[in-house]
C-alpha positions, 0 to 999 in steps of 0.5 A, spaced: 051 847 599 053 839 600 059 839 604 060 844 610 063 851 609 069 853 613 066 859 615 058 862 615 057 869 616 051 872 618 049 878 615 051 880 608 050 888 609 057 892 608 060 888 614 059 881 612 060 882 604 067 886 605 069 880 610 067 875 605 071 879 599 077 879 604 077 872 605 076 871 598 082 874 596 086 869 601 091 865 597 087 859 599 080 862 600 076 858 605 069 856 603 064 861 605 057 861 606 054 868 606 047 868 610 042 874 609 035 874 612 032 879 607 031 878 600 036 883 598 043 884 601 044 891 604 037 892 605 038 895 612 043 900 615 048 899 608 042 901 603 040 907 607 047 911 609 048 918 607 056 915 607 062 919 607 069 918 608 072 923 613 077 921 618 075 925 624 068 921 624 067 916 629 073 919 634 080 918 635 080 910 636 076 909 630 081 914 626 086 908 624 081 904 621 078 910 617 085 912 615 087 905 613 081 904 609 082 911 604 087 908 599 083 902 598 077 906 597 080 911 592 083 905 588 076 902 587 074 909 585 068 909 590 070 916 593 068 923 590 071 929 593 067 933 598 071 936 604 068 936 611 067 943 615 065 942 622 062 949 625 062 952 632 058 957 635 061 963 639 063 961 645 065 954 643 072 956 639 076 953 645 073 946 644 073 947 636 081 948 637 081 942 641 078 938 636 082 940 630 089 939 634 087 932 637 086 930 629 092 934 627 096 930 632 094 923 629 096 926 622 089 928 619 089 934 615 085 939 619 085 947 617 082 952 622 077 957 619 075 963 622 068 966 621 069 969 614 072 963 611 066 959 613 061 964 611 065 964 604 063 956 604 056 956 607 052 961 603 047 965 608 050 963 614 047 966 620 050 970 625 053 966 631 057 961 627 064 964 628 069 958 627 070 952 623 075 946 622 076 944 615 078 937 613 079 937 605 080 930 604 073 928 606 069 924 600 062 922 599 062 914 598 058 911 593 055 905 598 052 901 593 058 901 588 062 899 594 057 893 597 056 890 590 064 890 589 064 886 595 059 881 593 062 880 586 069 879 589 066 874 594 062 870 589 068 870 584 072 867 590 067 862 591 063 864 597 055 862 596 050 867 598 043 865 601 038 870 601 031 870 605 036 865 610 034 868 617 038 864 622 033 860 627 038 856 631 045 854 632 049 848 635 056 846 636 057 839 635 064 836 634 068 842 632 062 844 627 056 849 627 049 846 625 045 851 623 038 851 622 034 857 618 027 859 619 025 855 613 027 849 616 034 848 612 040 845 615 047 848 614 054 846 617 060 850 618 066 850 622 066 857 624 060 862 625 061 869 624 056 874 627 056 880 622 048 881 623 049 889 625 043 891 629 041 883 630 048 881 633 046 880 640 040 876 638 045 872 633 049 871 639 044 868 643 042 863 638 049 860 638 049 860 646 054 866 647 053 872 652 051 878 649 055 884 648 050 890 649 050 891 642 045 897 641 041 899 635 040 907 634 035 910 629 038 915 625 034 920 620 036 923 613 031 928 609 032 930 602 030 937 601 029 942 595 032 948 597 033 955 595 038 957 593 040 950 590 045 947 594 052 948 590 056 942 588 062 945 592 058 945 598 062 941 603 059 936 608 057 941 614 057 938 621 056 941 628 061 941 633 055 939 638 053 933 634 046 936 633 046 936 625 050 935 619 048 936 611 051 936 604 049 937 597 046 931 593 044 932 586 041 939 586 038 937 593 040 937 600 041 931 605 040 933 612 040 929 618 039 932 626 044 927 628 039 923 632 041 917 636 034 914 638 034 907 641 031 902 637 029 895 637 032 891 631 027 893 626 025 896 619 027 903 621 022 908 619 023 916 620 019 920 625 016 926 623 018 929 630 026 928 628 025 931 621 022 937 624 027 937 629 032 937 623 029 943 619 029 947 625 036 946 626 038 947 619 034 954 620 039 956 625 045 955 621 042 958 614 037 963 611 035 958 606 028 957 604 026 950 604 021 949 598 019 941 600 021 935 604 022 930 598 024 924 601 025 921 608 028 915 611 031 912 617 037 907 618 039 903 625 047 904 627 049 899 632 054 900 637 058 896 642 058 899 649 064 903 648 062 905 641 068 901 638 067 896 633 068 888 635 072 884 631 075 877 634 073 870 637 069 870 643 073 868 649 068 863 651 064 860 645 069 856 641 068 857 633 064 864 634 067 870 631 064 877 632 064 882 626 059 888 629 058 894 632 061 899 627 056 904 628 055 910 623 063 909 621 062 902 618 062 903 611 068 908 611 072 903 615 070 897 611 076 895 607 081 896 614 075 892 618 074 887 613 082 886 613 083 886 620 077 881 621 079 876 615 087 876 618 084 874 625 079 868 622 085 866 618 090 866 624 095 871 620 098 877 624 100 884 622 096 888 618 095 896 618 091 896 625 092 893 631 086 888 633 087 888 640 083 894 642 077 891 638 077 884 641 071 882 644 074 879 650 075 887 653 067 886 655 069 879 659 075 882 663 080 879 658 
């Protein structure tokens, strides 16, 4: 790039790619530089997600972003109907009622189910599981297709993607950022966007910004061959107590122990103990026979201290913008999150979601 970019985005996973695509759709698109540390965009959290779109996931404060993202995700053709069923043991019926009522009040479609109704949807359900809350609008997300769509849209809008481009230094000079990459290349941009996921606080430190306390947590998923073969109609099944979730995938079962193990930013790998824990928890739910663990993987989900995403300019460092902390809901909220962030970067007001609750200034008493 011979002349300075208007905006340099650090990270080309789902957060950075969707933001670059949203900026490309502006009437007068800014010059965008998308910098990815890895050889391939989406190598970490984006490429390892068992993603689904369900409006309760992430909690009531994230729900507006999820709901607003539904129509554009449907329009892109990346959603496949699934349905989500949150189940509870005997003694937790009141808590499940509260869960269902909380989201129903926000306009989410939730149906309360009794033991017979959940057993009809989950073959081999063991005793003790007595109540469920069904979200019929839940869908699987084709993560790869969505990510590639955003990268292609960004390129069509003039964005330049550089891979193997790890940021090593950032200095603010005369209203611009002078960026130094690990291989010595020098770049320049008026605005620096931190969409680095698990590495977000490290990027902030390079730019002289105070860290927000973005913490990565490891999440494990295993692909199982089971008997009976999971039916395609099986919903996404989640535990009200957040101890597991599972869903069918191409004749196999994807299972997670819903783990959140603190981790440094890294190329996450699954731990055998977490896989064993997932299998034990599944055995407490259904009487299926697990014939093989065919594949296992882990990714990092990064959260701000209040577990809400962060979108907005840093209140103390000029030209430094946060787009991070999307946790495990970053893919299902990508359209709305990107639209919100792009609006803030371009100085536009309005939009489907109020950006105030996601501003980085909330961590600085502003």
